[in-house]
RODO-2510 file (C-alpha; in nm, 4 decimals, decimal comma):
residues 85
     n   res          X          Y          Z
     1     m     0,0024     0,0120    -0,0110
     2     n     0,1311     0,3370    -0,0810
     3     e     0,2160     0,5629     0,1535
     4     i     0,0905     0,9777     0,1585
     5     e     0,1280     1,2635     0,4124
     6     n    -0,0982     1,4606     0,3282
     7     i    -0,4504     1,4046     0,1168
     8     t    -0,4689     1,7416    -0,1050
     9     v    -0,6971     1,8535    -0,3230
    10     g    -0,5666     1,9491    -0,6243
    11     a    -0,6132     1,7706    -0,9634
    12     v    -0,9268     1,6861    -0,8422
    13     l    -1,0474     2,0300    -0,8094
    14     k    -0,9000     2,1110    -1,1471
    15     q    -1,0380     1,7910    -1,3030
    16     i    -1,4300     1,9924    -1,1418
    17     r    -1,3662     2,2102    -1,2774
    18     k    -1,2520     2,1907    -1,5559
    19     s    -1,5553     1,9396    -1,6501
    20     k    -1,8020     2,2090    -1,6001
    21     k    -1,5930     2,4147    -1,8126
    22     m    -1,5029     2,6912    -1,5052
    23     s    -1,2378     2,8924    -1,5327
    24     q    -0,9949     2,9850    -1,1740
    25     e    -1,1913     3,3171    -1,2928
    26     e    -1,5120     3,2122    -1,2146
    27     l    -1,4654     2,9051    -0,9912
    28     a    -1,3233     3,2296    -0,7754
    29     h    -1,5824     3,5067    -0,8830
    30     r    -1,9105     3,1823    -0,7485
    31     s    -1,6966     3,0942    -0,4659
    32     s    -1,6067     3,3986    -0,3000
    33     l    -1,2123     3,4182    -0,3217
    34     d    -0,9577     3,4811    -0,4638
    35     r    -0,8062     3,3518    -0,8288
    36     t    -0,4276     3,2697    -0,6795
    37     y    -0,5697     3,0499    -0,4345
    38     i    -0,7926     2,8374    -0,6183
    39     s    -0,3883     2,8225    -0,8837
    40     m    -0,2268     2,8213    -0,5770
    41     l    -0,5070     2,4802    -0,3741
    42     e    -0,4757     2,3498    -0,7618
    43     r    -0,0756     2,2741    -0,7432
    44     n    -0,1745     2,2184    -0,3531
    45     i     0,0812     2,5129    -0,2485
    46     k    -0,2593     2,5029    -0,0113
    47     q    -0,5140     2,3395     0,1761
    48     p    -0,8606     2,4321     0,2010
    49     t    -1,0113     2,4771     0,4898
    50     i    -1,3941     2,3324     0,6043
    51     t    -1,5200     2,6102     0,4844
    52     t    -1,3747     2,6396     0,1874
    53     i    -1,4515     2,3151     0,0537
    54     f    -1,7880     2,4048     0,1569
    55     l    -1,7790     2,7638    -0,0981
    56     l    -1,6478     2,5389    -0,3962
    57     s    -1,8505     2,2840    -0,3867
    58     e    -2,2221     2,5320    -0,3327
    59     a    -1,9869     2,7535    -0,6286
    60     l    -1,9087     2,3528    -0,8269
    61     g    -2,2728     2,2724    -0,7734
    62     l    -2,2017     1,9776    -0,5903
    63     k    -2,2650     1,8900    -0,2198
    64     p    -1,9395     1,8909    -0,0295
    65     s    -2,0602     1,4753     0,0736
    66     e    -1,9991     1,4861    -0,3321
    67     f    -1,6427     1,6459    -0,3026
    68     v    -1,5114     1,4775    -0,0890
    69     n    -1,6371     1,1155    -0,1684
    70     l    -1,4742     1,2934    -0,5183
    71     l    -1,0571     1,3185    -0,2729
    72     e    -1,2151     0,9771    -0,1177
    73     d    -1,2152     0,8027    -0,4825
    74     e    -0,8750     0,9627    -0,5898
    75     f    -0,6972     0,8232    -0,2854
    76     v    -0,8591     0,5053    -0,2481
    77     g    -0,4885     0,2620    -0,1797
    78     y    -0,3165     0,5303     0,0164
    79     t    -0,3222     0,5309     0,3796
    80     i    -0,1253     0,8254     0,5632
    81     k     0,2036     0,8543     0,6855
    82     r     0,1202     0,9276     1,1099
    83     t     0,3939     1,1023     1,2381
    84     t     0,4452     1,1837     1,5884
    85     v     0,5982     1,6069     1,7090
***
């Protein structure tokens, strides 16, 4: 089984946005987020809060649970590497 340190939303977010024929600018406008932030999410530079997931989901015409289910599908077969500090 593959190990990862973080679940990242970038690839899934970009895939959904493109399937809806939506630009980053349009998604930013619909979600009340900045376009540069959308770009950073898609490139996995930033990770969204739960509130941001709700805003993005609504803007994309999804329920937040549908967005999370797509993330779940993306990471089937992976385990999250747990480290203690």
